[in-house]
N, C-alpha and C positions, 0 to 999 in steps of 0.2 A: 777828359777826366782821367787822372792816374789812379791806379788801384791803391787802396790803403793797406793791402796785405803785405807783409814782409816777403820779399822774394830773395831767398838766400842761396840760389843756385842749386837747390836740391832737385831730385827727380820730379817731374811734373805732378805725379800723384801726391807726393809729399808737400809740394807747394799748394796743392788743393786742400790738403788737411790743414795747412797753416793759414787758410783764410779765416779760421778761428784764431784770434790772437789777442794778447792782453798787454795793457800798460797800467800806469797808476790809476787810470780812470775806470778800470775794469776790463771785462772780456768783450771783444768786438767781433762782429761778423762782416767780413769784407764782401759778402755776397747777398746782403740783406735787401738790396734793391736791384731793379733791372739795370740801372746805370752802372752800379758797382760790379755786377756780374759781367757786363759788357766790357768794362775797363780791365777786369782781371783776365778775361779770355784773350783780349787783344794783347795784353802784356805777355801771356804765357804761350800764345798761339804758335809763334815761330819755332818753339822748342818741342812741339808735339809731333811733328812730321818726321819721317825718315830723312836721313842726310840728303842734301841737294833738293829737298822739296820744301816749299814755303806756303802752306795753306793760309798762314796768317794774313797774307795779302788779300785773300778772298774775304776774310772776316772783317777787314777794315774798310772794305768798299762801301758798305751800306751804313750810313750814319745812324739809322734807326731800324735795324732788322726786325721784321715782323714776328719772328719766332723767339726773340730774346727772353720774353716772359717764361715760355716753356723751358728754354735752356737754363735759365736761372734756377728754376725749381729742380730740374734734373741735376744740376751741379750741386745743389744743397743736399739732395738725397744721396748722391754718390759720395760727397764729402763725409756725410755722417757714417756711411758704410765703411769708408776707408779708415776713419778715426776709430771706429769700433774694432776693426781687425788689427789696426796698429796698436791699440791699447792691449789687446790680447797678446800680440806678438812680442811686445816689449815688457809685458808684465807691469804696465804703467801704474804706479801707486797714487798718482794725482787724483783727487776727488772733486766732485761738484760740477764738472762741465763736460764729462765724457758723453759720447753718443748713447742714447737710450735704446737704440735698435738692438735686436738679438743678433747673435752670430750668424744664424741661418738667414735671417732677413738681410744682413749685410752682404753675404755671399750672393743671394738672389739679386740684390740691387746692382751689384757689379756685373753679374752675368747679363742682366736685362739691358744695362747700359751698353755693353759690348755689342749686343744684337740689334740695338735700336737703329744705328746708322753705320753699317759696315763700310769700310773704305778699301780702295784698291789703287794700285799704281797704274798710271797710263804713260806710255812712252811717247814723247814728242820729238820729232827729228826733222826739222825743215831743211831745205836745200841750203848748202853753204853755211851751216851752223852746227854747233855741238848738240848731241842728244840731251834732252831735258826730261826730268821725271816730274810728273804732276800727280797730285793726290786727288782721287775722285771719290764721290759718295752719291748714293741715290737720294740722300736726304740733304736739306740745306746745310751749309758749312758750319753753322753754329751748333747744330745737333751732332755733326761729325766730330766736333771738338770734344763733346762728352764721351762719345764712343772711343776716341783715341786715348783719352785719359783713363778710361776703364781698361782698355787693352794694356796700357802701360802698367796699370795697377796689377793686373794678372801676372804680367812678367815679373814685377817686383816681388810679389808675394810667393812666387814659385821659383825664385832664384836665390842665389847667395845673398842678394841685397837684403832680404828679409832678416837675416841674422845680424845685419849691420844697422838695422833700424833702431833708433833710440828715441825715448821721450826726454825732452830737456827738463832736468830737475832743478834748474836754477829757480830761486824764489820768484813766484808769480808767473812763471812762463808756462804756456800751454802748447808750445810748438813741438814738432817732431823733426828729426834730422837723420841722415844716413852717416854713420861713423866711418868715413872713408879712410882714416888712419888711426892707429891705436891710441894716440895721445889726445884725440879730440874727445872732450867731455860735454860740451855745451853746443847749442845751436848757433851761437854767435859770440863774438868777443864781449859784447855788452852783458850777455848772460853770464859769461865766465867771470867778469868783474863783479857782478852782483853776488855770485856764489862765493867768491873769495872774501868779499866784505862780510857776508853773512857768517862764514866760518870764523873769521877774525873776531866778530862781535860775540859769537857763541863761546869762543875760547876765553874771552875776557869777561863775559857776563853770562855764565852758565845757567843762572837762575832766571834769566829773562829771554823772551823771544824777540827776534828782530822783526819790527813791523814792516 
Protein backbone atom coordinates (compact mmCIF):
# COMPACT_ATOMS: atom_id res chain seq x y z
CA UNK A 1 0.00 0.00 0.00
CA UNK A 2 1.32 3.44 -0.95
CA UNK A 3 0.72 6.45 1.25
CA UNK A 4 -2.04 8.82 0.17
CA UNK A 5 -0.21 11.77 1.72
CA UNK A 6 1.51 14.23 -0.61
CA UNK A 7 5.28 13.88 -0.30
CA UNK A 8 6.77 17.14 -1.53
CA UNK A 9 10.40 16.74 -0.50
CA UNK A 10 9.92 18.85 2.62
CA UNK A 11 11.73 18.15 5.90
CA UNK A 12 10.24 15.01 7.50
CA UNK A 13 8.39 16.92 10.28
CA UNK A 14 6.66 19.02 7.59
CA UNK A 15 5.83 15.88 5.65
CA UNK A 16 4.18 14.59 8.85
CA UNK A 17 2.16 17.82 9.16
CA UNK A 18 1.04 17.26 5.58
CA UNK A 19 -0.55 13.90 6.34
CA UNK A 20 -3.58 16.16 6.77
CA UNK A 21 -4.31 17.13 3.18
CA UNK A 22 -7.24 18.28 1.06
CA UNK A 23 -8.73 17.94 -2.38
CA UNK A 24 -12.12 18.65 -3.91
CA UNK A 25 -13.67 15.89 -1.80
CA UNK A 26 -12.61 17.54 1.46
CA UNK A 27 -9.88 17.17 4.08
CA UNK A 28 -8.21 13.76 4.50
CA UNK A 29 -6.08 12.05 7.14
CA UNK A 30 -3.32 9.85 5.72
CA UNK A 31 -2.75 8.29 9.16
CA UNK A 32 -6.34 7.35 9.92
CA UNK A 33 -5.70 3.58 9.88
CA UNK A 34 -2.82 1.33 10.91
CA UNK A 35 -2.20 0.36 7.29
CA UNK A 36 -2.00 4.00 6.22
CA UNK A 37 0.37 4.84 9.07
CA UNK A 38 2.59 1.88 8.14
CA UNK A 39 2.64 2.96 4.48
CA UNK A 40 3.61 6.52 5.42
CA UNK A 41 6.44 5.48 7.76
CA UNK A 42 7.83 3.14 5.12
CA UNK A 43 7.76 5.97 2.57
CA UNK A 44 9.45 8.53 4.82
CA UNK A 45 11.70 6.18 6.80
CA UNK A 46 14.87 6.34 4.68
CA UNK A 47 14.88 10.14 5.07
CA UNK A 48 14.81 10.12 8.88
CA UNK A 49 18.22 8.74 9.71
CA UNK A 50 21.58 10.50 9.52
CA UNK A 51 23.55 10.27 6.29
CA UNK A 52 24.81 6.77 5.42
CA UNK A 53 22.26 5.17 7.77
CA UNK A 54 19.14 3.40 6.54
CA UNK A 55 16.77 2.35 9.34
CA UNK A 56 13.98 2.17 6.77
CA UNK A 57 15.24 -1.31 5.92
CA UNK A 58 14.36 -2.44 9.45
CA UNK A 59 10.87 -0.96 9.24
CA UNK A 60 10.11 -2.82 6.03
CA UNK A 61 11.18 -6.23 7.34
CA UNK A 62 7.96 -7.04 9.20
CA UNK A 63 4.83 -7.08 7.07
CA UNK A 64 2.63 -6.61 10.13
CA UNK A 65 4.64 -5.15 13.04
CA UNK A 66 2.95 -5.71 16.37
CA UNK A 67 3.46 -2.14 17.59
CA UNK A 68 2.04 -0.34 14.54
CA UNK A 69 -1.23 0.50 16.31
CA UNK A 70 0.65 2.28 19.08
CA UNK A 71 2.90 3.98 16.54
CA UNK A 72 -0.06 5.19 14.48
CA UNK A 73 -1.56 6.86 17.54
CA UNK A 74 1.77 8.45 18.48
CA UNK A 75 2.21 9.78 14.95
CA UNK A 76 -1.20 11.45 15.05
CA UNK A 77 -0.46 13.05 18.42
CA UNK A 78 2.91 14.30 17.18
CA UNK A 79 1.38 15.58 13.94
CA UNK A 80 -1.27 17.56 15.80
CA UNK A 81 1.43 19.09 17.99
CA UNK A 82 3.53 20.05 14.97
CA UNK A 83 0.58 21.60 13.17
CA UNK A 84 -0.29 23.63 16.26
CA UNK A 85 3.22 25.08 16.51
CA UNK A 86 3.47 25.56 12.75
CA UNK A 87 0.22 27.54 12.78
CA UNK A 88 1.65 29.81 15.46
CA UNK A 89 5.02 30.17 13.74
CA UNK A 90 3.46 31.09 10.38
CA UNK A 91 0.54 33.13 11.75
CA UNK A 92 -1.60 30.76 9.74
CA UNK A 93 -4.90 32.53 8.89
CA UNK A 94 -6.65 29.39 7.64
CA UNK A 95 -9.59 28.30 9.77
CA UNK A 96 -11.60 25.19 10.49
CA UNK A 97 -9.04 22.38 10.51
CA UNK A 98 -6.16 23.52 12.73
CA UNK A 99 -5.09 21.38 15.69
CA UNK A 100 -7.13 22.01 18.85
CA UNK A 101 -4.24 21.26 21.24
CA UNK A 102 -2.75 24.10 23.28
CA UNK A 103 0.74 25.44 22.70
CA UNK A 104 2.03 23.95 25.96
CA UNK A 105 0.44 20.59 25.21
CA UNK A 106 2.06 20.63 21.76
CA UNK A 107 5.50 21.31 23.24
CA UNK A 108 5.01 18.53 25.81
CA UNK A 109 3.93 16.08 23.11
CA UNK A 110 7.09 16.72 21.08
CA UNK A 111 9.35 16.39 24.12
CA UNK A 112 7.66 13.15 25.17
CA UNK A 113 8.07 11.72 21.68
CA UNK A 114 11.78 12.58 21.72
CA UNK A 115 12.23 10.68 24.99
CA UNK A 116 10.12 7.64 24.10
CA UNK A 117 12.71 5.86 21.96
CA UNK A 118 16.14 7.52 22.05
CA UNK A 119 18.46 6.45 19.25
CA UNK A 120 22.20 6.25 18.89
CA UNK A 121 24.74 5.38 16.24
CA UNK A 122 26.66 2.10 16.19
CA UNK A 123 29.84 1.62 14.21
CA UNK A 124 30.13 -1.58 12.18
CA UNK A 125 33.45 -2.37 10.55
CA UNK A 126 34.02 -5.91 9.39
CA UNK A 127 37.30 -7.18 7.99
CA UNK A 128 37.95 -6.23 4.36
CA UNK A 129 34.99 -3.81 4.26
CA UNK A 130 34.29 -0.14 4.64
CA UNK A 131 32.98 1.14 8.00
CA UNK A 132 29.21 1.34 8.24
CA UNK A 133 26.94 3.35 10.51
CA UNK A 134 23.86 1.67 11.98
CA UNK A 135 21.10 3.39 13.91
CA UNK A 136 20.14 1.66 17.14
CA UNK A 137 17.31 2.09 19.63
CA UNK A 138 16.18 0.38 22.81
CA UNK A 139 12.64 0.39 21.44
CA UNK A 140 11.18 -1.31 18.35
CA UNK A 141 12.11 0.51 15.14
CA UNK A 142 8.58 1.76 14.51
CA UNK A 143 8.65 3.63 17.80
CA UNK A 144 12.10 4.93 16.96
CA UNK A 145 10.63 6.52 13.84
CA UNK A 146 8.36 8.69 16.00
CA UNK A 147 11.29 9.81 18.16
CA UNK A 148 13.40 10.60 15.10
CA UNK A 149 10.59 12.74 13.70
CA UNK A 150 10.27 14.57 17.01
CA UNK A 151 14.03 15.19 17.16
CA UNK A 152 13.96 16.61 13.65
CA UNK A 153 11.04 18.82 14.67
CA UNK A 154 13.01 20.24 17.60
CA UNK A 155 15.87 21.00 15.20
CA UNK A 156 13.46 22.68 12.79
CA UNK A 157 11.72 24.89 15.34
CA UNK A 158 15.00 25.98 16.95
CA UNK A 159 16.84 26.80 13.72
CA UNK A 160 16.53 29.27 10.87
CA UNK A 161 14.17 26.82 9.17
CA UNK A 162 11.35 28.01 11.43
CA UNK A 163 11.45 31.48 9.85
CA UNK A 164 11.15 29.86 6.41
CA UNK A 165 8.12 27.74 7.33
CA UNK A 166 4.97 28.79 5.50
CA UNK A 167 1.29 27.87 5.34
CA UNK A 168 0.18 27.36 1.76
CA UNK A 169 -2.57 29.93 1.18
CA UNK A 170 -3.76 28.59 -2.15
CA UNK A 171 -7.54 28.02 -2.26
CA UNK A 172 -8.50 24.86 -0.37
CA UNK A 173 -4.94 23.88 0.62
CA UNK A 174 -4.11 22.85 4.19
CA UNK A 175 -0.40 22.04 3.71
CA UNK A 176 2.79 23.61 5.02
CA UNK A 177 6.12 24.04 3.25
CA UNK A 178 9.59 25.46 3.81
CA UNK A 179 10.29 28.47 1.62
CA UNK A 180 13.74 27.46 0.41
CA UNK A 181 14.00 30.36 -2.04
CA UNK A 182 12.46 33.84 -2.03
CA UNK A 183 10.25 33.37 -5.09
CA UNK A 184 8.39 30.35 -3.75
CA UNK A 185 4.84 31.18 -2.66
CA UNK A 186 3.02 27.84 -2.72
CA UNK A 187 3.56 24.26 -1.60
CA UNK A 188 3.35 22.96 -5.18
CA UNK A 189 2.92 24.01 -8.78
CA UNK A 190 -0.69 22.83 -8.65
CA UNK A 191 -1.46 25.20 -5.78
CA UNK A 192 0.30 28.01 -7.61
CA UNK A 193 -1.95 27.43 -10.63
CA UNK A 194 -5.10 27.44 -8.46
CA UNK A 195 -4.02 30.65 -6.75
CA UNK A 196 -3.42 32.37 -10.11
CA UNK A 197 -6.82 31.23 -11.39
CA UNK A 198 -8.45 32.56 -8.22
CA UNK A 199 -6.73 35.93 -8.57
CA UNK A 200 -7.74 36.17 -12.21
CA UNK A 201 -11.35 35.38 -11.35
CA UNK A 202 -11.44 37.91 -8.52
CA UNK A 203 -10.05 40.65 -10.77
CA UNK A 204 -12.78 40.05 -13.35
CA UNK A 205 -15.60 39.18 -10.92
CA UNK A 206 -14.88 41.29 -7.82
CA UNK A 207 -18.40 40.84 -6.46
CA UNK A 208 -18.28 37.04 -6.51
CA UNK A 209 -16.17 34.44 -4.68
CA UNK A 210 -14.49 31.61 -6.53
CA UNK A 211 -16.00 28.29 -5.41
